C-alpha positions in Angstrom: 112.8 -17.0 102.9 110.7 -14.1 101.6 112.0 -13.7 98.1 110.6 -10.3 97.7 112.0 -8.8 100.9 113.9 -5.6 100.2 117.4 -5.5 101.6 120.2 -2.8 101.5 123.2 -3.4 99.4 126.4 -2.9 101.4 126.8 0.6 102.6 124.7 2.1 99.8 121.2 3.2 99.7 120.3 0.6 97.0 117.7 -1.9 98.0 117.3 -5.2 96.2 114.9 -8.1 96.6 116.4 -11.3 98.1 115.6 -12.9 94.8 116.8 -11.1 91.7 116.3 -12.0 88.0 119.5 -12.7 86.0 118.8 -11.9 82.4 121.5 -13.9 80.6 119.0 -16.6 79.5 116.9 -13.9 77.7 119.8 -13.3 75.4 119.4 -16.8 73.9 121.7 -18.7 76.3 122.2 -22.2 74.7 118.8 -22.0 72.9 116.6 -19.3 71.3 114.1 -17.5 73.4 112.7 -14.8 71.2 111.8 -11.2 72.0 108.2 -11.9 73.0 108.9 -14.6 75.5 111.8 -12.6 76.9 109.6 -9.6 77.6 106.9 -11.8 79.1 109.4 -13.3 81.4 110.6 -9.9 82.7 106.9 -8.8 83.0 106.0 -11.9 85.0 109.0 -11.4 87.4 107.7 -7.9 88.1 104.2 -9.1 88.7 105.5 -11.6 91.2 107.4 -8.9 93.1 111.0 -9.2 91.9 112.6 -5.8 92.0 116.3 -6.5 91.1 117.3 -7.2 87.5 120.9 -8.0 86.3 122.0 -7.8 82.7 125.2 -7.2 80.7 126.2 -6.3 77.2 127.6 -9.8 76.8 124.2 -11.5 77.3 123.1 -12.3 73.8 125.5 -9.7 72.5 123.1 -6.9 73.4 119.8 -8.9 73.0 119.1 -9.2 76.7 119.4 -5.5 77.3 117.3 -4.7 74.3 114.6 -7.2 75.4 114.4 -6.2 79.0 114.5 -2.5 78.4 111.0 -2.1 76.9 109.5 -3.7 80.0 111.7 -2.0 82.7 111.5 1.5 81.0 107.7 1.5 81.6 108.0 0.7 85.4 108.3 3.3 88.1 112.0 4.0 88.2 112.3 4.3 91.9 110.8 0.9 92.5 113.5 -1.4 91.2 117.3 -1.8 91.1 119.1 -2.6 87.9 122.7 -3.7 87.3 124.7 -4.0 84.1 128.4 -4.5 83.4 131.4 -3.0 81.7 134.5 -4.5 80.2 133.3 -5.5 76.8 132.1 -3.2 73.9 129.8 -4.6 71.3 131.1 -4.1 67.8 130.6 -5.9 64.4 133.4 -8.4 64.0 134.4 -8.4 67.7 137.0 -10.9 68.7 135.3 -12.3 71.9 133.1 -14.8 70.1 131.3 -17.3 72.3 129.3 -20.2 71.0 126.8 -20.2 73.9 124.5 -17.6 72.3 121.9 -19.1 70.0 120.5 -15.9 68.5 122.5 -13.5 66.4 122.6 -9.8 67.2 124.9 -8.6 64.5 127.6 -7.6 67.0 130.2 -9.4 69.1 132.2 -8.3 72.2 135.6 -6.7 72.3 137.3 -6.6 75.7 138.0 -3.0 76.8 138.8 -2.2 80.4 140.1 1.3 79.7 138.4 4.2 81.6 137.0 5.5 78.3 135.8 2.0 77.4 134.0 1.6 80.7 132.2 4.9 80.3 131.3 4.1 76.7 130.0 0.7 77.6 127.8 2.1 80.3 126.3 4.7 78.0 125.7 2.2 75.2 124.0 -0.2 77.7 121.6 2.6 78.7 120.8 3.3 75.1 120.0 -0.4 74.5 117.9 -0.5 77.7 116.1 2.9 77.0 116.9 3.9 80.6 118.9 6.9 82.0 120.8 5.0 84.8 121.6 1.8 86.5 121.9 1.5 90.3 124.8 -1.0 90.2 127.7 -1.2 87.7 129.9 -4.3 87.6 133.4 -4.8 86.2 132.7 -7.9 84.1 135.2 -10.8 84.0 138.4 -8.9 84.3 140.4 -12.2 84.7 142.9 -11.5 82.0 142.8 -7.7 82.2 143.1 -7.3 86.0 145.8 -4.6 86.0 144.0 -2.4 83.5 140.7 -3.0 85.2 142.0 -1.8 88.5 144.0 1.1 87.1 141.6 2.4 84.5 138.1 0.9 84.6 137.6 0.9 88.3 138.4 4.6 88.8 135.9 5.4 86.0 133.2 3.5 87.9 134.1 5.4 91.1 133.8 8.6 89.2 130.3 7.6 88.0 129.4 6.9 91.6 130.8 10.2 92.8 128.8 12.1 90.1 125.6 10.3 91.1 125.2 8.4 87.8 125.3 5.1 89.6 124.9 4.2 93.3 127.1 1.1 93.7 130.4 -0.1 92.3 130.8 -3.8 91.9 132.6 -6.6 90.1 131.2 -9.8 88.7 133.2 -13.0 88.1 133.2 -16.8 88.1 136.1 -16.9 90.5 136.6 -15.7 94.1 140.4 -14.9 94.6 140.4 -12.0 92.2 137.2 -10.6 93.6 138.9 -10.6 97.0 141.7 -8.6 95.5 139.2 -6.1 94.1 137.4 -5.8 97.5 140.8 -4.9 99.1 141.0 -1.8 96.9 138.3 -0.4 99.2 136.2 0.9 96.3 133.7 -1.9 95.9 130.2 -1.8 97.4 129.3 -5.3 96.2 130.5 -8.3 94.3 128.6 -10.6 92.0 130.0 -14.2 92.6 128.8 -16.7 90.0 128.9 -20.4 90.8 131.5 -20.3 93.6 129.1 -20.5 96.6 126.7 -23.2 95.7 125.8 -26.7 97.0 128.5 -28.0 94.6 131.2 -25.4 95.1 131.8 -23.4 98.3 135.2 -22.1 97.3 133.9 -18.5 97.7 133.8 -19.1 101.5 137.6 -19.6 101.7 138.5 -16.0 101.7 136.0 -13.8 99.8 132.9 -14.1 101.8 134.5 -13.5 105.2 136.3 -10.5 103.7 133.1 -9.1 102.4 131.3 -9.6 105.7 134.2 -7.8 107.5 134.1 -4.9 105.1 130.3 -4.6 104.7 130.5 -5.4 101.0 127.4 -7.2 99.8 127.7 -10.5 97.9 125.2 -11.1 95.1 125.2 -14.9 94.6 124.6 -16.0 91.0 125.0 -19.3 89.1 123.3 -21.1 92.0 122.4 -24.1 89.7 126.0 -24.2 88.3 124.6 -23.9 84.8 121.8 -26.4 85.3 123.2 -29.5 87.1 121.6 -28.5 90.4 118.3 -27.8 88.8 118.0 -31.2 87.1 120.9 -33.6 88.0 121.4 -36.2 85.3 124.0 -37.3 82.8 124.4 -34.6 80.1 123.4 -31.8 82.4 125.7 -28.8 82.3 128.1 -27.7 85.1 129.7 -24.3 84.5 128.6 -24.1 80.9 130.0 -27.6 79.9 128.7 -31.1 80.2 129.1 -32.2 83.9 131.7 -34.9 84.7 130.2 -38.1 86.2 131.5 -37.5 89.7 129.7 -34.1 89.8 126.5 -35.8 88.6 126.8 -38.3 91.3 127.3 -35.6 93.9 124.3 -33.7 92.7 122.2 -36.8 92.9 123.4 -37.4 96.5 122.4 -33.8 97.3 119.0 -34.4 95.8 118.5 -37.6 97.8 119.1 -35.8 101.1 116.8 -33.0 100.1 114.1 -35.6 99.3 114.4 -37.1 102.8 113.4 -33.7 104.1 110.6 -33.1 101.5 112.6 -30.2 100.0 113.1 -29.9 96.2 116.8 -29.7 95.3 116.1 -26.5 93.4 114.9 -24.8 96.6 118.0 -25.8 98.5 120.2 -24.6 95.7 118.5 -21.2 95.6 118.5 -20.7 99.4 121.9 -22.2 100.3 123.9 -19.0 99.5 121.8 -17.0 101.9 123.0 -19.1 104.8 126.1 -17.0 104.8 125.7 -13.5 106.3 127.8 -11.9 103.6 125.2 -12.8 100.9 122.6 -10.2 100.4 120.6 -11.7 97.5 120.5 -14.5 95.0 120.2 -14.1 91.2 118.4 -16.8 89.3 118.3 -16.8 85.5 115.0 -17.7 83.7 114.0 -17.9 80.1 110.2 -18.2 80.5 107.5 -17.0 82.8 107.1 -20.5 84.1 110.8 -20.6 85.1 110.4 -17.3 87.0 107.3 -18.7 88.8 109.2 -21.8 89.8 112.2 -19.8 91.1 110.0 -17.7 93.2 108.2 -20.8 94.6 111.5 -22.5 95.4 112.8 -19.4 97.1 109.8 -19.4 99.4 110.0 -23.1 100.5 110.5 -23.5 104.2 113.8 -25.4 104.6 114.5 -27.0 108.0 117.8 -26.5 109.6 118.1 -30.3 109.9 118.6 -30.4 106.1 121.7 -28.3 106.2 123.0 -30.3 109.2 122.5 -33.6 107.3 124.2 -32.3 104.2 127.2 -31.3 106.4 127.3 -34.6 108.3 127.3 -36.5 105.0 130.2 -34.4 103.7 128.1 -32.9 100.9 128.6 -29.3 102.0 131.1 -27.7 104.5 
């Protein structure tokens, strides 16, 4: 694929590149990154041609937004699309403490899916980024707060769209059924589906992807490496943020073996597989260094023969 091709997001006027940069690693996901390396990574993504960037208050508890902002705020604002998320406010002593962030920010998240909380979260994100707007705003992980998110936060996002302060309303989750329920509200322009339409997990295709295709709701596919197992399959690699179980490692190794028969790196197949479904508009790949961004762009551009997908299906490795 052409990773830098611009495509329209759902029914909106927002255009994103087929390959977007997920900024969670720049918040110190699992290991420190540092402000300088983080900014160099965003700068290199821009140099290569990536024009869609996704961030959230949760990522590094504010660090990812603060690190990406100084780079993006110097770029021509009409030339890229940005998404951030609502549902958590960053406060000293917040209760949503996660041990996956390696660098302290002095704040931790507090869940808040009220309408006022969503608006406050958006404004505070813009302050951290040093920007005046984001094109896309996601409800972030409303799993345990679904009713409040639908009744309060979602109308607040719709109001922001109606007022022209954002262009697209979306939701980002690690599960598909609740995203399908959100799509049925009729208010979403896109969904960000993490880890549920990958070479190892195609559960998003059960219901969500056909529903999105039918309603012209764009799917942004994230977590395409399932936290790393599909990037480097080996014992000890992570799957969905935890050490992968042996049967998943074996499956990833089997996927890699088929890819090697076709001369295709597993990373390339992992990045490009989500785009085999017509509902998927773009793929987000996280990177923590300029070299990782370079590799993602190279993998996204690898020519993958249709016979590879056919062999993976015939061997029962994908549907």
